[in-house]
C-alpha positions as CSV (number, residue, x, y, z in Angstrom):
1,M,109.1,97.9,90.9
2,L,107.9,97.4,94.5
3,N,107.4,93.7,95.4
4,W,106.9,91.5,98.4
5,S,107.3,87.8,98.7
6,N,106.6,87.0,102.4
7,C,103.5,88.6,104.1
8,V,102.5,87.9,107.7
9,A,99.1,89.0,108.7
10,V,98.0,89.5,112.4
11,G,94.9,90.9,113.9
12,D,91.2,90.1,114.6
13,S,88.4,88.6,112.6
14,L,88.7,91.1,109.9
15,T,92.1,89.7,108.9
16,A,91.0,86.2,109.8
17,G,88.5,86.5,106.9
18,R,85.3,86.1,108.7
19,D,82.1,86.1,106.3
20,D,84.4,85.7,103.2
21,H,84.1,82.0,102.3
22,G,85.4,80.2,99.4
23,P,84.7,76.6,98.1
24,G,84.0,74.2,100.9
25,G,83.6,77.0,103.3
26,V,87.2,78.0,103.6
27,R,87.8,81.5,104.6
28,I,89.6,83.8,102.1
29,G,89.7,87.3,103.5
30,W,91.3,90.5,102.4
31,A,94.8,89.5,103.4
32,R,94.8,86.4,101.1
33,R,93.1,88.6,98.4
34,L,95.8,91.2,98.7
35,A,98.6,88.6,98.5
36,G,97.0,87.4,95.2
37,I,96.7,90.8,93.8
38,L,100.3,91.7,94.7
39,S,101.5,88.4,93.1
40,T,99.7,89.3,89.9
41,R,100.6,92.9,89.7
42,T,104.3,92.6,90.6
43,A,104.9,89.2,89.0
44,V,106.6,88.1,92.3
45,P,104.7,85.4,94.2
46,C,103.7,86.7,97.6
47,A,103.2,84.0,100.2
48,L,100.8,84.7,103.2
49,T,101.0,83.5,106.7
50,N,97.8,84.5,108.5
51,L,98.0,84.5,112.3
52,A,94.8,86.6,113.0
53,A,92.2,85.1,115.1
54,D,88.5,86.0,115.8
55,G,87.9,88.2,118.9
56,A,91.4,89.3,119.2
57,S,92.0,92.7,120.8
58,V,95.3,94.5,120.6
59,A,96.5,92.9,123.8
60,A,95.8,89.5,122.5
61,V,97.6,90.2,119.3
62,L,100.6,91.4,121.3
63,E,100.7,88.3,123.6
64,R,99.7,85.5,121.2
65,Q,100.5,86.5,117.6
66,L,103.5,89.1,117.6
67,P,106.0,86.6,119.1
68,S,105.7,84.4,115.9
69,V,106.1,87.2,113.4
70,A,110.0,87.7,113.6
71,R,110.6,84.0,113.3
72,I,108.8,83.9,109.9
73,G,111.0,86.8,108.6
74,P,108.4,88.8,106.6
75,D,109.1,91.7,104.2
76,L,105.4,92.8,104.5
77,V,103.3,92.7,107.8
78,S,99.7,93.8,108.4
79,V,97.6,94.2,111.4
80,T,94.0,95.1,112.0
81,V,92.8,95.8,115.6
82,G,90.4,98.0,117.5
83,M,86.8,96.7,117.0
84,N,87.0,94.2,119.8
85,D,88.8,96.7,122.1
86,I,86.1,99.3,121.7
87,R,83.4,96.6,122.6
88,D,85.0,96.4,126.1
89,P,83.1,98.2,128.6
90,A,86.2,99.2,130.3
91,F,87.8,100.6,127.0
92,S,90.6,103.0,127.6
93,Q,92.0,105.3,124.9
94,E,95.3,105.6,126.7
95,R,95.8,101.9,127.2
96,F,94.7,101.2,123.5
97,A,97.2,103.7,122.2
98,A,100.0,102.4,124.4
99,D,99.4,98.8,123.4
100,L,98.9,99.6,119.8
101,G,102.2,101.6,119.9
102,R,104.0,98.5,121.4
103,L,102.4,96.2,118.8
104,L,103.6,98.4,115.8
105,D,107.0,98.8,117.4
106,G,107.2,95.0,117.5
107,L,106.2,94.8,113.8
108,A,108.6,97.6,112.7
109,A,111.5,95.7,114.3
110,T,111.1,93.1,111.6
111,G,112.1,95.7,109.0
112,A,109.1,94.8,107.0
113,T,106.7,97.2,105.3
114,M,103.9,97.7,107.7
115,L,100.1,97.8,106.8
116,T,97.2,98.8,109.0
117,C,93.8,100.4,108.7
118,T,91.3,102.6,110.7
119,L,87.8,101.3,111.3
120,P,84.8,101.9,109.1
121,D,82.1,104.0,110.5
122,I,79.5,101.2,110.6
123,S,77.4,102.9,113.4
124,A,74.5,103.6,111.3
125,I,74.2,100.1,109.8
126,M,74.7,98.2,113.0
127,S,71.7,96.8,115.0
128,L,71.8,99.3,117.8
129,P,69.1,101.3,119.5
130,A,68.9,104.9,118.1
131,D,70.3,106.5,121.3
132,L,73.4,104.3,121.0
133,V,74.4,105.0,117.4
134,E,76.3,108.2,118.0
135,V,78.1,106.6,121.0
136,A,79.2,103.7,118.9
137,R,80.3,106.3,116.2
138,Q,82.4,108.3,118.7
139,R,84.2,105.1,119.9
140,I,84.9,104.0,116.4
141,R,86.1,107.6,115.6
142,R,88.4,107.8,118.6
143,A,89.9,104.4,117.9
144,S,90.5,105.4,114.3
145,E,92.3,108.5,115.3
146,I,94.6,106.5,117.6
147,I,95.4,104.1,114.8
148,R,96.0,106.8,112.3
149,E,98.3,108.6,114.9
150,Q,100.3,105.6,116.0
151,A,100.8,104.3,112.3
152,G,101.9,107.8,111.2
153,R,104.6,107.9,114.0
154,R,106.0,104.7,112.7
155,G,105.7,105.1,109.0
156,A,103.2,102.4,108.5
157,V,101.0,102.5,105.5
158,C,97.5,103.2,106.9
159,L,94.3,102.8,104.9
160,D,91.9,105.1,106.3
161,V,88.7,103.1,106.1
162,W,87.0,105.5,108.4
163,A,87.2,108.1,105.6
164,M,86.7,105.9,102.6
165,A,83.7,106.6,100.3
166,G,81.1,103.9,100.5
167,A,83.1,101.9,103.0
168,A,80.0,101.6,105.2
169,D,77.7,100.3,102.4
170,P,75.5,97.7,104.0
171,E,76.0,95.6,100.7
172,L,79.7,95.1,101.9
173,F,78.8,93.5,105.0
174,G,77.5,90.2,106.3
175,P,74.4,89.6,108.4
176,D,75.8,91.1,111.6
177,R,76.6,94.4,109.9
178,I,80.1,94.3,111.5
179,H,82.1,91.9,109.3
180,P,82.7,92.4,105.7
181,N,81.5,90.0,103.1
182,A,83.4,88.8,100.1
183,S,82.7,92.2,98.3
184,G,83.9,94.1,101.3
185,H,87.1,92.1,101.7
186,Q,87.8,92.5,98.0
187,L,87.3,96.3,98.3
188,M,89.9,96.4,101.2
189,A,92.4,94.2,99.2
190,D,92.1,96.4,96.2
191,A,92.5,99.6,98.2
192,F,95.5,98.3,100.1
193,A,97.1,97.1,96.9
194,D,96.6,100.6,95.3
195,L,98.0,102.3,98.4
196,L,101.1,100.1,98.5
197,L,101.9,100.1,94.8
198,T,101.0,103.6,93.8
199,G,100.9,105.5,97.0
200,R,97.5,107.1,96.0
201,P,95.1,107.5,98.9
202,V,91.6,106.1,98.3
203,A,88.8,108.4,97.6
204,T,87.3,109.9,100.9
205,A,83.7,110.8,101.6
206,P,82.7,114.4,102.4
207,P,82.5,115.0,106.1
208,E,78.7,115.1,106.3
209,A,78.0,112.7,103.5
210,A,77.0,109.7,105.5
211,G,75.3,111.4,108.3
212,A,73.1,114.2,109.8
213,P,73.5,117.9,108.9
214,P,76.4,119.7,110.8
215,R,74.2,121.3,113.5
216,K,72.4,118.0,114.3
217,R,75.7,116.1,114.2
218,Q,77.1,118.6,116.7
219,A,74.1,118.1,118.9
220,Q,74.5,114.3,118.8
221,S,78.1,114.6,119.5
222,R,77.4,116.7,122.6
223,Q,74.7,114.2,123.7
224,A,77.1,111.3,123.1
225,Q,79.9,112.9,125.0
226,G,78.1,112.4,128.3
227,R,77.9,108.7,127.5
228,L,81.5,108.5,126.5
229,E,82.3,110.0,129.8
230,A,80.5,107.1,131.5
231,I,82.7,104.8,129.3
232,R,85.8,106.2,131.1
233,C,84.3,106.6,134.6
234,G,84.6,104.3,137.5
235,E,80.9,103.4,137.3
236,C,81.7,101.4,134.1
237,Q,83.6,98.9,136.4
238,R,80.2,97.7,137.5
239,T,79.7,96.2,134.0
240,R,82.8,94.1,134.0
241,G,80.6,91.1,134.9
242,L,79.2,91.3,131.4
243,P,80.6,88.8,128.8
244,G,83.8,90.2,127.1
245,P,84.4,90.6,123.3
246,S,83.2,87.8,121.4
247,P,83.3,86.8,117.7
248,G,79.6,87.8,117.3
249,G,78.2,91.2,117.2
250,G,76.5,91.3,120.5
251,G,79.4,92.5,122.6
252,L,79.3,96.0,121.4
253,L,75.6,96.4,122.0
254,R,76.0,95.0,125.5
255,S,78.9,97.3,126.1
256,L,77.3,100.4,124.9
257,T,74.1,99.7,126.7
258,A,75.7,99.3,130.0
259,C,77.7,102.4,129.7
260,S,74.6,104.3,128.6
261,V,72.7,103.0,131.8
262,S,75.6,104.0,133.9
263,S,75.6,107.7,132.4
264,S,71.8,108.0,133.4
265,R,72.0,107.1,137.0
């Protein structure tokens, strides 16, 4: 029977448990819920050390959290990153992939089982202007592809939240429609536990189930591509004076708005 006794969690506000509060306002989060599920289902107590922090990008996890992991000696490590990275107006797919690869290599060096996940397609439920929804979706999709690829290269267990049926249900999220509520965190914990213990992938949604018909989706993607080019182009450097990633939900809107304006010049 598979079991783990010492779990270390690193990452952003998703792993830090934002919007999942227990008695007295203490955060719970999917990582703590997962440790409880594993303890029950394997009959081996699973201790959790949670190093995650609100607002953390992959670079921040590399610099501030990874150095502590090896000293703890885990047999299970988890990492969630990406949402704060794509909120940066200067987001670079190449840099994100390289930094994520370094992070996963560092975690793999502990010899522990590695867990990670892609990003949920929450573009349609976020508070965004209509013309930025597809821009957000493309950024989330691209980051998820990178996470999936980098995890696969290193044998990490990757929960494909992007493809999970119902993962973007508004009822699973808090007021900002970015951070999961208690139900959303429980869903993630259950899905991670099933993936770890049975190896069964979670149910995935049909490609067009959550969006527009194929032709309309293709048209939206072409329109968004122009804006995505602005995300990568030099004009986006003008937006660096904007506030960077923050624990709240406004950073992504500012980033996408700035890049959309850049592409229209």
